BAVOBA-618647 format. One record per atom (N, C-alpha, C): atom name; x, y, z. Coordinates in nm, 3 decimals. Layout:
BEGIN
<r><nufi>CA</nufi><u>X</u><v>Y</v><w>Z</w></r>
...
END
This chain:
BEGIN
<r><nufi>N</nufi><u>0.074</u><v>-0.111</v><w>0.003</w></r>
<r><nufi>CA</nufi><u>0.014</u><v>-0.002</v><w>0.032</w></r>
<r><nufi>C</nufi><u>0.076</u><v>0.129</v><w>-0.026</w></r>
<r><nufi>N</nufi><u>0.169</u><v>0.123</v><w>0.092</w></r>
<r><nufi>CA</nufi><u>0.264</u><v>0.260</v><w>0.125</w></r>
<r><nufi>C</nufi><u>0.407</u><v>0.280</v><w>0.027</w></r>
<r><nufi>N</nufi><u>0.426</u><v>0.282</v><w>-0.050</w></r>
<r><nufi>CA</nufi><u>0.576</u><v>0.337</v><w>-0.099</w></r>
<r><nufi>C</nufi><u>0.649</u><v>0.440</v><w>-0.025</w></r>
<r><nufi>N</nufi><u>0.786</u><v>0.378</v><w>0.019</w></r>
<r><nufi>CA</nufi><u>0.830</u><v>0.423</v><w>0.061</w></r>
<r><nufi>C</nufi><u>0.954</u><v>0.475</v><w>0.011</w></r>
<r><nufi>N</nufi><u>1.033</u><v>0.612</v><w>0.040</w></r>
<r><nufi>CA</nufi><u>1.093</u><v>0.668</v><w>-0.047</w></r>
<r><nufi>C</nufi><u>1.226</u><v>0.618</v><w>-0.042</w></r>
<r><nufi>N</nufi><u>1.326</u><v>0.628</v><w>-0.125</w></r>
<r><nufi>CA</nufi><u>1.431</u><v>0.517</v><w>-0.113</w></r>
<r><nufi>C</nufi><u>1.530</u><v>0.601</v><w>-0.073</w></r>
<r><nufi>N</nufi><u>1.518</u><v>0.723</v><w>-0.065</w></r>
<r><nufi>CA</nufi><u>1.656</u><v>0.817</v><w>-0.009</w></r>
<r><nufi>C</nufi><u>1.610</u><v>0.883</v><w>0.132</w></r>
<r><nufi>N</nufi><u>1.651</u><v>0.881</v><w>0.270</w></r>
<r><nufi>CA</nufi><u>1.605</u><v>0.933</v><w>0.374</w></r>
<r><nufi>C</nufi><u>1.629</u><v>1.083</v><w>0.339</w></r>
<r><nufi>N</nufi><u>1.517</u><v>1.125</v><w>0.379</w></r>
<r><nufi>CA</nufi><u>1.562</u><v>1.294</v><w>0.385</w></r>
<r><nufi>C</nufi><u>1.517</u><v>1.359</v><w>0.521</w></r>
<r><nufi>N</nufi><u>1.644</u><v>1.431</v><w>0.568</w></r>
<r><nufi>CA</nufi><u>1.637</u><v>1.451</v><w>0.677</w></r>
<r><nufi>C</nufi><u>1.551</u><v>1.569</v><w>0.714</w></r>
<r><nufi>N</nufi><u>1.485</u><v>1.634</v><w>0.631</w></r>
<r><nufi>CA</nufi><u>1.394</u><v>1.759</v><w>0.589</w></r>
<r><nufi>C</nufi><u>1.283</u><v>1.693</v><w>0.687</w></r>
<r><nufi>N</nufi><u>1.203</u><v>1.578</v><w>0.614</w></r>
<r><nufi>CA</nufi><u>1.105</u><v>1.513</v><w>0.610</w></r>
<r><nufi>C</nufi><u>1.047</u><v>1.496</v><w>0.783</w></r>
<r><nufi>N</nufi><u>0.928</u><v>1.545</v><w>0.763</w></r>
<r><nufi>CA</nufi><u>0.876</u><v>1.560</v><w>0.888</w></r>
<r><nufi>C</nufi><u>0.723</u><v>1.444</v><w>0.916</w></r>
<r><nufi>N</nufi><u>0.786</u><v>1.348</v><w>0.960</w></r>
<r><nufi>CA</nufi><u>0.724</u><v>1.209</v><w>0.966</w></r>
<r><nufi>C</nufi><u>0.566</u><v>1.214</v><w>1.030</w></r>
<r><nufi>N</nufi><u>0.551</u><v>1.265</v><w>1.073</w></r>
<r><nufi>CA</nufi><u>0.433</u><v>1.326</v><w>1.183</w></r>
<r><nufi>C</nufi><u>0.335</u><v>1.365</v><w>1.060</w></r>
<r><nufi>N</nufi><u>0.377</u><v>1.441</v><w>0.979</w></r>
<r><nufi>CA</nufi><u>0.305</u><v>1.548</v><w>0.887</w></r>
<r><nufi>C</nufi><u>0.268</u><v>1.442</v><w>0.783</w></r>
<r><nufi>N</nufi><u>0.375</u><v>1.391</v><w>0.729</w></r>
<r><nufi>CA</nufi><u>0.355</u><v>1.261</v><w>0.635</w></r>
<r><nufi>C</nufi><u>0.231</u><v>1.187</v><w>0.663</w></r>
<r><nufi>N</nufi><u>0.247</u><v>1.091</v><w>0.792</w></r>
<r><nufi>CA</nufi><u>0.113</u><v>1.027</v><w>0.837</w></r>
<r><nufi>C</nufi><u>0.005</u><v>1.079</v><w>0.884</w></r>
<r><nufi>N</nufi><u>-0.003</u><v>1.249</v><w>0.887</w></r>
<r><nufi>CA</nufi><u>-0.123</u><v>1.304</v><w>0.919</w></r>
<r><nufi>C</nufi><u>-0.179</u><v>1.278</v><w>0.763</w></r>
<r><nufi>N</nufi><u>-0.133</u><v>1.310</v><w>0.700</w></r>
<r><nufi>CA</nufi><u>-0.174</u><v>1.326</v><w>0.543</w></r>
<r><nufi>C</nufi><u>-0.241</u><v>1.204</v><w>0.530</w></r>
<r><nufi>N</nufi><u>-0.181</u><v>1.099</v><w>0.525</w></r>
<r><nufi>CA</nufi><u>-0.258</u><v>0.950</v><w>0.533</w></r>
<r><nufi>C</nufi><u>-0.369</u><v>0.979</v><w>0.592</w></r>
<r><nufi>N</nufi><u>-0.407</u><v>1.018</v><w>0.711</w></r>
<r><nufi>CA</nufi><u>-0.490</u><v>1.007</v><w>0.766</w></r>
<r><nufi>C</nufi><u>-0.610</u><v>1.067</v><w>0.691</w></r>
<r><nufi>N</nufi><u>-0.565</u><v>1.229</v><w>0.670</w></r>
<r><nufi>CA</nufi><u>-0.662</u><v>1.297</v><w>0.588</w></r>
<r><nufi>C</nufi><u>-0.725</u><v>1.227</v><w>0.450</w></r>
<r><nufi>N</nufi><u>-0.634</u><v>1.171</v><w>0.386</w></r>
<r><nufi>CA</nufi><u>-0.655</u><v>1.074</v><w>0.264</w></r>
<r><nufi>C</nufi><u>-0.758</u><v>0.991</v><w>0.270</w></r>
<r><nufi>N</nufi><u>-0.742</u><v>0.927</v><w>0.384</w></r>
<r><nufi>CA</nufi><u>-0.843</u><v>0.781</v><w>0.467</w></r>
<r><nufi>C</nufi><u>-1.014</u><v>0.861</v><w>0.403</w></r>
<r><nufi>N</nufi><u>-1.023</u><v>0.996</v><w>0.406</w></r>
<r><nufi>CA</nufi><u>-1.161</u><v>1.024</v><w>0.368</w></r>
<r><nufi>C</nufi><u>-1.176</u><v>1.037</v><w>0.251</w></r>
<r><nufi>N</nufi><u>-1.238</u><v>0.984</v><w>0.149</w></r>
<r><nufi>CA</nufi><u>-1.235</u><v>0.987</v><w>0.032</w></r>
<r><nufi>C</nufi><u>-1.346</u><v>1.060</v><w>-0.032</w></r>
<r><nufi>N</nufi><u>-1.473</u><v>1.105</v><w>0.044</w></r>
<r><nufi>CA</nufi><u>-1.533</u><v>1.224</v><w>-0.030</w></r>
<r><nufi>C</nufi><u>-1.569</u><v>1.325</v><w>0.144</w></r>
<r><nufi>N</nufi><u>-1.610</u><v>1.425</v><w>0.087</w></r>
<r><nufi>CA</nufi><u>-1.639</u><v>1.521</v><w>0.215</w></r>
<r><nufi>C</nufi><u>-1.717</u><v>1.462</v><w>0.279</w></r>
<r><nufi>N</nufi><u>-1.817</u><v>1.355</v><w>0.264</w></r>
<r><nufi>CA</nufi><u>-1.925</u><v>1.331</v><w>0.339</w></r>
<r><nufi>C</nufi><u>-1.896</u><v>1.224</v><w>0.415</w></r>
<r><nufi>N</nufi><u>-1.788</u><v>1.158</v><w>0.359</w></r>
<r><nufi>CA</nufi><u>-1.719</u><v>1.030</v><w>0.471</w></r>
<r><nufi>C</nufi><u>-1.753</u><v>1.066</v><w>0.615</w></r>
<r><nufi>N</nufi><u>-1.866</u><v>1.000</v><w>0.659</w></r>
<r><nufi>CA</nufi><u>-1.805</u><v>0.969</v><w>0.858</w></r>
<r><nufi>C</nufi><u>-1.772</u><v>0.838</v><w>0.865</w></r>
<r><nufi>N</nufi><u>-1.642</u><v>0.824</v><w>0.935</w></r>
<r><nufi>CA</nufi><u>-1.591</u><v>0.702</v><w>0.956</w></r>
<r><nufi>C</nufi><u>-1.561</u><v>0.673</v><w>1.056</w></r>
<r><nufi>N</nufi><u>-1.579</u><v>0.555</v><w>1.132</w></r>
<r><nufi>CA</nufi><u>-1.538</u><v>0.501</v><w>1.234</w></r>
<r><nufi>C</nufi><u>-1.354</u><v>0.491</v><w>1.223</w></r>
<r><nufi>N</nufi><u>-1.309</u><v>0.500</v><w>1.373</w></r>
<r><nufi>CA</nufi><u>-1.153</u><v>0.455</v><w>1.406</w></r>
<r><nufi>C</nufi><u>-1.101</u><v>0.358</v><w>1.315</w></r>
<r><nufi>N</nufi><u>-1.183</u><v>0.215</v><w>1.317</w></r>
<r><nufi>CA</nufi><u>-1.115</u><v>0.096</v><w>1.287</w></r>
<r><nufi>C</nufi><u>-1.072</u><v>0.108</v><w>1.111</w></r>
<r><nufi>N</nufi><u>-1.202</u><v>0.198</v><w>1.054</w></r>
<r><nufi>CA</nufi><u>-1.178</u><v>0.207</v><w>0.941</w></r>
<r><nufi>C</nufi><u>-1.075</u><v>0.301</v><w>0.869</w></r>
<r><nufi>N</nufi><u>-1.076</u><v>0.364</v><w>0.953</w></r>
<r><nufi>CA</nufi><u>-0.941</u><v>0.498</v><w>0.921</w></r>
<r><nufi>C</nufi><u>-0.822</u><v>0.415</v><w>0.972</w></r>
<r><nufi>N</nufi><u>-0.807</u><v>0.335</v><w>1.057</w></r>
<r><nufi>CA</nufi><u>-0.683</u><v>0.268</v><w>1.096</w></r>
<r><nufi>C</nufi><u>-0.659</u><v>0.175</v><w>0.945</w></r>
<r><nufi>N</nufi><u>-0.752</u><v>0.080</v><w>0.893</w></r>
<r><nufi>CA</nufi><u>-0.700</u><v>0.016</v><w>0.839</w></r>
<r><nufi>C</nufi><u>-0.712</u><v>0.072</v><w>0.666</w></r>
<r><nufi>N</nufi><u>-0.734</u><v>0.212</v><w>0.639</w></r>
<r><nufi>CA</nufi><u>-0.726</u><v>0.253</v><w>0.542</w></r>
<r><nufi>C</nufi><u>-0.573</u><v>0.317</v><w>0.522</w></r>
<r><nufi>N</nufi><u>-0.526</u><v>0.353</v><w>0.628</w></r>
<r><nufi>CA</nufi><u>-0.387</u><v>0.423</v><w>0.645</w></r>
<r><nufi>C</nufi><u>-0.309</u><v>0.315</v><w>0.661</w></r>
<r><nufi>N</nufi><u>-0.367</u><v>0.182</v><w>0.736</w></r>
<r><nufi>CA</nufi><u>-0.204</u><v>0.132</v><w>0.795</w></r>
<r><nufi>C</nufi><u>-0.132</u><v>0.146</v><w>0.917</w></r>
<r><nufi>N</nufi><u>-0.192</u><v>0.245</v><w>0.949</w></r>
<r><nufi>CA</nufi><u>-0.175</u><v>0.328</v><w>1.056</w></r>
<r><nufi>C</nufi><u>-0.189</u><v>0.248</v><w>1.221</w></r>
<r><nufi>N</nufi><u>-0.110</u><v>0.244</v><w>1.304</w></r>
<r><nufi>CA</nufi><u>-0.127</u><v>0.159</v><w>1.438</w></r>
<r><nufi>C</nufi><u>-0.250</u><v>0.275</v><w>1.538</w></r>
<r><nufi>N</nufi><u>-0.364</u><v>0.192</v><w>1.584</w></r>
<r><nufi>CA</nufi><u>-0.482</u><v>0.274</v><w>1.641</w></r>
<r><nufi>C</nufi><u>-0.453</u><v>0.365</v><w>1.688</w></r>
<r><nufi>N</nufi><u>-0.345</u><v>0.369</v><w>1.826</w></r>
<r><nufi>CA</nufi><u>-0.328</u><v>0.451</v><w>1.895</w></r>
<r><nufi>C</nufi><u>-0.271</u><v>0.594</v><w>1.783</w></r>
<r><nufi>N</nufi><u>-0.199</u><v>0.587</v><w>1.723</w></r>
<r><nufi>CA</nufi><u>-0.126</u><v>0.676</v><w>1.621</w></r>
<r><nufi>C</nufi><u>-0.267</u><v>0.768</v><w>1.569</w></r>
<r><nufi>N</nufi><u>-0.350</u><v>0.706</v><w>1.517</w></r>
<r><nufi>CA</nufi><u>-0.461</u><v>0.708</v><w>1.448</w></r>
<r><nufi>C</nufi><u>-0.560</u><v>0.827</v><w>1.562</w></r>
<r><nufi>N</nufi><u>-0.574</u><v>0.723</v><w>1.621</w></r>
<r><nufi>CA</nufi><u>-0.669</u><v>0.846</v><w>1.735</w></r>
<r><nufi>C</nufi><u>-0.601</u><v>0.960</v><w>1.783</w></r>
<r><nufi>N</nufi><u>-0.481</u><v>0.985</v><w>1.798</w></r>
<r><nufi>CA</nufi><u>-0.415</u><v>1.096</v><w>1.857</w></r>
<r><nufi>C</nufi><u>-0.408</u><v>1.209</v><w>1.741</w></r>
<r><nufi>N</nufi><u>-0.385</u><v>1.162</v><w>1.632</w></r>
<r><nufi>CA</nufi><u>-0.392</u><v>1.242</v><w>1.492</w></r>
<r><nufi>C</nufi><u>-0.530</u><v>1.280</v><w>1.474</w></r>
<r><nufi>N</nufi><u>-0.611</u><v>1.208</v><w>1.490</w></r>
<r><nufi>CA</nufi><u>-0.754</u><v>1.224</v><w>1.494</w></r>
<r><nufi>C</nufi><u>-0.789</u><v>1.320</v><w>1.608</w></r>
<r><nufi>N</nufi><u>-0.786</u><v>1.314</v><w>1.716</w></r>
<r><nufi>CA</nufi><u>-0.755</u><v>1.403</v><w>1.823</w></r>
<r><nufi>C</nufi><u>-0.732</u><v>1.512</v><w>1.797</w></r>
<r><nufi>N</nufi><u>-0.614</u><v>1.563</v><w>1.731</w></r>
<r><nufi>CA</nufi><u>-0.554</u><v>1.680</v><w>1.707</w></r>
<r><nufi>C</nufi><u>-0.630</u><v>1.727</v><w>1.614</w></r>
<r><nufi>N</nufi><u>-0.670</u><v>1.709</v><w>1.512</w></r>
<r><nufi>CA</nufi><u>-0.729</u><v>1.718</v><w>1.404</w></r>
<r><nufi>C</nufi><u>-0.865</u><v>1.777</v><w>1.440</w></r>
<r><nufi>N</nufi><u>-0.919</u><v>1.729</v><w>1.525</w></r>
<r><nufi>CA</nufi><u>-1.071</u><v>1.761</v><w>1.594</w></r>
<r><nufi>C</nufi><u>-1.004</u><v>1.873</v><w>1.685</w></r>
<r><nufi>N</nufi><u>-0.904</u><v>1.893</v><w>1.695</w></r>
<r><nufi>CA</nufi><u>-0.871</u><v>2.007</v><w>1.830</w></r>
<r><nufi>C</nufi><u>-0.884</u><v>2.113</v><w>1.728</w></r>
<r><nufi>N</nufi><u>-0.815</u><v>2.145</v><w>1.608</w></r>
<r><nufi>CA</nufi><u>-0.794</u><v>2.273</v><w>1.491</w></r>
<r><nufi>C</nufi><u>-0.901</u><v>2.275</v><w>1.441</w></r>
<r><nufi>N</nufi><u>-1.009</u><v>2.146</v><w>1.420</w></r>
<r><nufi>CA</nufi><u>-1.132</u><v>2.213</v><w>1.345</w></r>
<r><nufi>C</nufi><u>-1.137</u><v>2.151</v><w>1.231</w></r>
<r><nufi>N</nufi><u>-1.058</u><v>2.070</v><w>1.200</w></r>
<r><nufi>CA</nufi><u>-1.023</u><v>2.015</v><w>1.062</w></r>
<r><nufi>C</nufi><u>-1.101</u><v>1.879</v><w>1.026</w></r>
<r><nufi>N</nufi><u>-1.113</u><v>1.794</v><w>1.152</w></r>
<r><nufi>CA</nufi><u>-1.226</u><v>1.717</v><w>1.151</w></r>
<r><nufi>C</nufi><u>-1.330</u><v>1.736</v><w>1.264</w></r>
<r><nufi>N</nufi><u>-1.441</u><v>1.655</v><w>1.253</w></r>
<r><nufi>CA</nufi><u>-1.573</u><v>1.700</v><w>1.292</w></r>
<r><nufi>C</nufi><u>-1.588</u><v>1.542</v><w>1.409</w></r>
<r><nufi>N</nufi><u>-1.603</u><v>1.527</v><w>1.542</w></r>
<r><nufi>CA</nufi><u>-1.632</u><v>1.376</v><w>1.580</w></r>
<r><nufi>C</nufi><u>-1.774</u><v>1.387</v><w>1.598</w></r>
<r><nufi>N</nufi><u>-1.839</u><v>1.319</v><w>1.540</w></r>
<r><nufi>CA</nufi><u>-2.004</u><v>1.279</v><w>1.626</w></r>
<r><nufi>C</nufi><u>-2.010</u><v>1.123</v><w>1.668</w></r>
<r><nufi>N</nufi><u>-2.084</u><v>1.090</v><w>1.739</w></r>
<r><nufi>CA</nufi><u>-2.069</u><v>0.931</v><w>1.800</w></r>
<r><nufi>C</nufi><u>-1.955</u><v>0.908</v><w>1.816</w></r>
<r><nufi>N</nufi><u>-1.954</u><v>0.801</v><w>1.711</w></r>
<r><nufi>CA</nufi><u>-1.800</u><v>0.725</v><w>1.708</w></r>
<r><nufi>C</nufi><u>-1.736</u><v>0.721</v><w>1.568</w></r>
<r><nufi>N</nufi><u>-1.771</u><v>0.837</v><w>1.532</w></r>
<r><nufi>CA</nufi><u>-1.719</u><v>0.822</v><w>1.362</w></r>
<r><nufi>C</nufi><u>-1.659</u><v>0.981</v><w>1.357</w></r>
<r><nufi>N</nufi><u>-1.599</u><v>0.976</v><w>1.249</w></r>
<r><nufi>CA</nufi><u>-1.533</u><v>1.108</v><w>1.220</w></r>
<r><nufi>C</nufi><u>-1.545</u><v>1.169</v><w>1.084</w></r>
<r><nufi>N</nufi><u>-1.541</u><v>1.309</v><w>1.045</w></r>
<r><nufi>CA</nufi><u>-1.637</u><v>1.333</v><w>0.922</w></r>
<r><nufi>C</nufi><u>-1.485</u><v>1.454</v><w>0.941</w></r>
<r><nufi>N</nufi><u>-1.468</u><v>1.485</v><w>0.770</w></r>
<r><nufi>CA</nufi><u>-1.331</u><v>1.600</v><w>0.763</w></r>
<r><nufi>C</nufi><u>-1.425</u><v>1.731</v><w>0.754</w></r>
<r><nufi>N</nufi><u>-1.384</u><v>1.823</v><w>0.754</w></r>
<r><nufi>CA</nufi><u>-1.431</u><v>1.935</v><w>0.727</w></r>
<r><nufi>C</nufi><u>-1.371</u><v>2.033</v><w>0.644</w></r>
<r><nufi>N</nufi><u>-1.262</u><v>1.977</v><w>0.630</w></r>
<r><nufi>CA</nufi><u>-1.176</u><v>2.104</v><w>0.511</w></r>
<r><nufi>C</nufi><u>-1.135</u><v>2.010</v><w>0.374</w></r>
<r><nufi>N</nufi><u>-1.132</u><v>2.104</v><w>0.299</w></r>
<r><nufi>CA</nufi><u>-1.110</u><v>2.025</v><w>0.182</w></r>
<r><nufi>C</nufi><u>-0.956</u><v>1.953</v><w>0.186</w></r>
<r><nufi>N</nufi><u>-0.916</u><v>1.829</v><w>0.111</w></r>
<r><nufi>CA</nufi><u>-0.788</u><v>1.784</v><w>0.117</w></r>
<r><nufi>C</nufi><u>-0.780</u><v>1.731</v><w>-0.023</w></r>
<r><nufi>N</nufi><u>-0.653</u><v>1.834</v><w>-0.089</w></r>
<r><nufi>CA</nufi><u>-0.613</u><v>1.816</v><w>-0.248</w></r>
<r><nufi>C</nufi><u>-0.581</u><v>1.649</v><w>-0.217</w></r>
<r><nufi>N</nufi><u>-0.641</u><v>1.594</v><w>-0.358</w></r>
<r><nufi>CA</nufi><u>-0.622</u><v>1.421</v><w>-0.414</w></r>
<r><nufi>C</nufi><u>-0.520</u><v>1.416</v><w>-0.446</w></r>
<r><nufi>N</nufi><u>-0.427</u><v>1.491</v><w>-0.515</w></r>
<r><nufi>CA</nufi><u>-0.294</u><v>1.445</v><w>-0.589</w></r>
<r><nufi>C</nufi><u>-0.243</u><v>1.447</v><w>-0.475</w></r>
<r><nufi>N</nufi><u>-0.105</u><v>1.345</v><w>-0.540</w></r>
<r><nufi>CA</nufi><u>0.008</u><v>1.269</v><w>-0.457</w></r>
<r><nufi>C</nufi><u>0.101</u><v>1.388</v><w>-0.440</w></r>
<r><nufi>N</nufi><u>0.153</u><v>1.393</v><w>-0.338</w></r>
<r><nufi>CA</nufi><u>0.300</u><v>1.485</v><w>-0.302</w></r>
<r><nufi>C</nufi><u>0.429</u><v>1.381</v><w>-0.344</w></r>
<r><nufi>N</nufi><u>0.509</u><v>1.457</v><w>-0.416</w></r>
<r><nufi>CA</nufi><u>0.602</u><v>1.405</v><w>-0.481</w></r>
<r><nufi>C</nufi><u>0.753</u><v>1.485</v><w>-0.426</w></r>
<r><nufi>N</nufi><u>0.874</u><v>1.417</v><w>-0.399</w></r>
<r><nufi>CA</nufi><u>0.991</u><v>1.505</v><w>-0.391</w></r>
<r><nufi>C</nufi><u>1.013</u><v>1.596</v><w>-0.519</w></r>
<r><nufi>N</nufi><u>1.132</u><v>1.674</v><w>-0.486</w></r>
<r><nufi>CA</nufi><u>1.188</u><v>1.739</v><w>-0.606</w></r>
<r><nufi>C</nufi><u>1.205</u><v>1.685</v><w>-0.720</w></r>
<r><nufi>N</nufi><u>1.297</u><v>1.530</v><w>-0.684</w></r>
<r><nufi>CA</nufi><u>1.359</u><v>1.426</v><w>-0.765</w></r>
<r><nufi>C</nufi><u>1.250</u><v>1.406</v><w>-0.857</w></r>
<r><nufi>N</nufi><u>1.200</u><v>1.472</v><w>-0.967</w></r>
<r><nufi>CA</nufi><u>1.109</u><v>1.426</v><w>-1.069</w></r>
<r><nufi>C</nufi><u>1.113</u><v>1.310</v><w>-1.130</w></r>
<r><nufi>N</nufi><u>1.256</u><v>1.284</v><w>-1.140</w></r>
<r><nufi>CA</nufi><u>1.299</u><v>1.200</v><w>-1.221</w></r>
<r><nufi>C</nufi><u>1.273</u><v>1.015</v><w>-1.143</w></r>
<r><nufi>N</nufi><u>1.282</u><v>1.046</v><w>-1.049</w></r>
<r><nufi>CA</nufi><u>1.233</u><v>0.899</v><w>-0.978</w></r>
<r><nufi>C</nufi><u>1.106</u><v>0.915</v><w>-0.917</w></r>
<r><nufi>N</nufi><u>1.006</u><v>1.034</v><w>-0.897</w></r>
<r><nufi>CA</nufi><u>0.900</u><v>1.058</v><w>-0.888</w></r>
<r><nufi>C</nufi><u>0.878</u><v>0.977</v><w>-0.735</w></r>
<r><nufi>N</nufi><u>0.981</u><v>0.998</v><w>-0.640</w></r>
<r><nufi>CA</nufi><u>0.967</u><v>0.929</v><w>-0.526</w></r>
<r><nufi>C</nufi><u>0.908</u><v>0.977</v><w>-0.421</w></r>
<r><nufi>N</nufi><u>0.796</u><v>0.899</v><w>-0.335</w></r>
<r><nufi>CA</nufi><u>0.688</u><v>0.914</v><w>-0.286</w></r>
<r><nufi>C</nufi><u>0.715</u><v>0.960</v><w>-0.140</w></r>
<r><nufi>N</nufi><u>0.660</u><v>1.020</v><w>-0.100</w></r>
<r><nufi>CA</nufi><u>0.678</u><v>1.093</v><w>0.041</w></r>
<r><nufi>C</nufi><u>0.583</u><v>1.009</v><w>0.151</w></r>
<r><nufi>N</nufi><u>0.510</u><v>0.895</v><w>0.116</w></r>
<r><nufi>CA</nufi><u>0.441</u><v>0.801</v><w>0.212</w></r>
<r><nufi>C</nufi><u>0.534</u><v>0.726</v><w>0.316</w></r>
<r><nufi>N</nufi><u>0.509</u><v>0.711</v><w>0.407</w></r>
<r><nufi>CA</nufi><u>0.607</u><v>0.613</v><w>0.471</w></r>
<r><nufi>C</nufi><u>0.565</u><v>0.453</v><w>0.507</w></r>
<r><nufi>N</nufi><u>0.617</u><v>0.371</v><w>0.549</w></r>
<r><nufi>CA</nufi><u>0.559</u><v>0.232</v><w>0.554</w></r>
<r><nufi>C</nufi><u>0.466</u><v>0.261</v><w>0.696</w></r>
<r><nufi>N</nufi><u>0.363</u><v>0.135</v><w>0.667</w></r>
<r><nufi>CA</nufi><u>0.319</u><v>0.160</v><w>0.824</w></r>
<r><nufi>C</nufi><u>0.414</u><v>0.073</v><w>0.905</w></r>
<r><nufi>N</nufi><u>0.334</u><v>0.113</v><w>1.034</w></r>
<r><nufi>CA</nufi><u>0.424</u><v>0.029</v><w>1.136</w></r>
<r><nufi>C</nufi><u>0.350</u><v>-0.097</v><w>1.190</w></r>
END
């Protein structure tokens, strides 16, 4: 599922990359997803996804209703790539 960047980037913030994976788990603006679905779609640990969702909720990017989460902001669907377009390396990190 996740593609690993071949060269380590010392300036890459892994938490931001993981947060983007959580945001991309919401495939439409109207998705209302339970925690387990977001965990399955991201491949991240349940505790990490919960903490990221909590943070996103606090900054009002995510709304929580009952036991589901809904995206409030627009997230671009295109892939982020490194400046090295020849290799087209992805910034996604492997699941833990």
